[in-house]
N, C-alpha and C positions, 0 to 999 in steps of 0.2 A: 504494500500500500504506500503510495507516495505521500509525502508530507506537504503542507501548505508552503508556498514560496513567501519568503520574508523580505522581499526587495522593496515593497511599497507599503510600509506600515502607516495606516492613517492616524491623524490626530485623535487622542482619546485620553480620558482621565479615569482614575478609580480612587476610592477612599483607601488610605493605607490600613491594613497591609495588602489589600487587593485580593483578587480571586482568579483562578484559572478560567472560570466559567465565562467571564466578561472580556477575555482577551480577543482582539480582532486584528489579524486572523488568529485562529487557534494555534496553540503551541503543541509540538510533538514531544511527549515524554516517553515514547517507546511502547506505548500501550499495544499497538498493532504492528509496529515497524521493527522492533528489536529482534535479532536472531540470536538465540541463546546457544552457548557452547559448553555449558557445565563447568565454567571456570571458577565458581565460588561455592561449589557443593559442600555443605556442612558448615560454612562459615556463619558466624553470628555478628551482626552489624548494628551499630547505633548511628543514626544520621540525625543531626540537628537541622531544623528548618526543613524537615522532610515532607511537609504537606503539599508544597507547590514548587514550581520552577525547577531549578537544578536539583534540589533535594528530593522532590517527587520522582524525577527521572532517574536519579541514582537509586532510590529505593526500589522502583519498578524493575530496572535493569539488573540490579544485584539480586533481587528475588528471582528473576527469570534465570539467572546464572546458578541458582541453587542455594542462595543465602537465606537465612531467617533474619528479618529486619525488625528493628524498633525505631520509630521516628518520634522526635520531639518537635513541638510547634507551639505557637501562641494559642491560648484558649480561644481567642476570637477567630482562629483559623480552623475551627473544628470541622466545618463542612468540607473543606478541601482535604483535610486529614482523613476523614471518613471515606471520601471518594478514593483517595490513594489506597487505603486499606482494602476497600471493596475491589478495586482494580487488581491488586496483588492477590487477594484471596480467590477471586474468580478464575485466576490462572493456576490455582493450586498452591500458592505461596502462603507464608505466614507473616503477618505484620502486627506489631504491638504499638498501641497509641499511648504517648506519654506527653500530655499537655503540660507546658511549663513556660514561665517567663524567666529567661536565663540571665537576669540582671543582678542576681545575688549569688554569693558562693554557696549558700545553703540550697538554692534551687538547682544549681549545677550538680552538687553532691547528691541531691535527691534523685535527679534524672539518672546519674551514673549508677546508683544503687538499684533503682527500678529497672533499668535496662539489664543489668547483670542478673537480677532475679527473674525477669521475664524470659531472658534468652538462655539462662543457665550458664553464663559466662560471656566472654566477649573476645572477638578476634580482630574486629575492624572498628575504629572510631572515625567517623566523618564529621568534622566540625564545619558546618556549612551555614548555620544561622547567621544573619547579618542585618544591619540596619543602615539605611542611607536616606538623606533628604537634601535636596538641592537648595542653595541660596545664592543670591547674586553677587555678594561681596563679603569680605571678611567680617565686617561689623554686624552683618545680619545673622550670623550663626549664633543661635541661642546657647548660652552656657550649659543649660541642662541637656541640650541635644549632643553637644560635644562629649560630655561625660557618658551619656547613654550609648553613643556610637562606639566609644572605646570599650565600654563594659560588655556589650553584646559581641562586638567583633573581635576583641583581643582578650579581655579577661576571661570570658566564657571558655574559649579553647584552652587557655592556660589552666583554668580550674579543672576542666574535664580531663586533660592530660594528667594532671596531678592525681585526680581521683581514680583513674583507670589504668595507669601505667602498670600496676601490679597484675591486673587481669590480662594485659597484652603481652607479657613477657614470653620469650621463647617462641616467636613466630607471628606475633600480632603486628598491626600497623595503624598509624594515624595518618589521615589525609585531611588537610586544611584547605578551605577555599580562600584563595587570595583574589587577585584581580589584575587586569591590564592597567588599572588605575595606579598600581604600585610603581609602574614604570613610566606611564604617560598620563599623569594626573590632570583631571579637569578642575578648574578653579572653583566651580560651583559645587564640587564634591570634596572640598578641602579636607574636612575631618575624616570622611570615609576613605579617601585615597591614602591618607597617612596611616590609617589602621591597617590597610592591606600591605603597605611597605613594612610595618612592624611585624606582621604575620610572616612575611618572607624570612625575616631575621629569626623569628621564633622557630620556624621549621628547620633551618640550618642548625640552630643550637640544640633543638630537641633531638635531631638526628644524631648529633655527636654525643649527647648525654645518654640517649636510650639505646643506641646501637649495640653497646656491649651487653645489654639486657635482651637482645634479640628482637628489638622493636624497630621497624622501619618507619620513617616519618617523611612525608612528601606533601607537596601542595599542587593544586590545580589553579591556574590563573585564567579565568574566563575573560573573553572580550565582551562585546555587546550581545547578550543572550536575551531572548524574548521571554520574559517572565512577568508576573504581576507586580514585582518590585518596580518595574520601569514606569508604567502609567500611574502608579500610586505614589511615586516620589519625585517625578520630574514634570516640568511644565509641559502643557499639551503640545506646544510648538517644538519642544525637544524630542517628544515621542514620535512625531511625524518623521518618517524616513529613518528611524532608529537603525543604526548599524550600516547605513549606506556608505559611510566613510572608510570602511575596511577595504583592503585589497580585493576580497571576494565580493564586495558590493552589497552585502546583506547582513542582517543579524543572524545569530545562530539559534537553533532549537535546543531546548534543554537536553534532549537525548544525545545530541552531538557532543555535549560536555560530559555527560554521564559515562560515555565510553572510556574517558580518561580515568575516572574513578574506579571503574571495573578493572581496568588494566593494573592500576597501582595497588588494588586490593588483592589481586590474583598472584598465584605462584609464578606467573610469567615475569613479575617484577621483583623477584626474590633478591636481586642485587641492586635494586634502585632505592636509594635513600638520600635525603638531603637535597632533593630536586624539586624545582618548580616547573610543571608541565603547562605550557601555554596552549589554550584553545581559543584563538583570538580572531579567526578569519583573516590572518595574515599580518596583524600588527605585531611588531617585534617585542619579545620578552627577554630582555637582558639589561 
């Protein structure tokens, strides 16, 4: 089944955090287009921000590859989370729902415990949850937003890695979502872009720290990917034609990024650690 073309995305807005239902055109999360190859059979995976966008596509594709997944998400994203669960289970997979606001160390620790309990252990941690909101100039960024962005984007992966490293020893892995914004930042995403640069550094350091314990740590740096985060956090005029400035001339579908997470979680990537894998439509990641 072919996926919708993302070369001419029309202007549109959504209320944050947005929903996959209202995206125009629809985004492909691999529901009918992913070809499974049994690359993650028996693996137990926790994915934050797993209800929609890249997280949803990663949950669906990893499940199709044989993994049992647990997804965390904001409580207000329950509808998308339930749809993701239904999609996974209708294909014979298992998906546990863990609603949580990952802005405190306690909530991250609670999600870590709940995931291990639900899955019976953990093999793969995907830190994908993120927050962004655009503003026109430096003075416009609210102080509370800057703190919130760093808490969700940087502190949460740090806390989850701390809480789950013991479960991941001797063969597990951590995959963190960074961004093309770490390399080619947009001024209107000043705080968000800086968090993604911080995550690149965190990945390299964690790979060095955890490698001797048998844990691989990598990142995926997406470019412009068509998810609810875009129309719910960007001005309508910025959404129009989103992704057309890439060498490939279009935005990417979430499933096109999910393939990178599947690879990094699989045994095919057994000697890959400390790496940032760009999925950017041709924009450079270096």
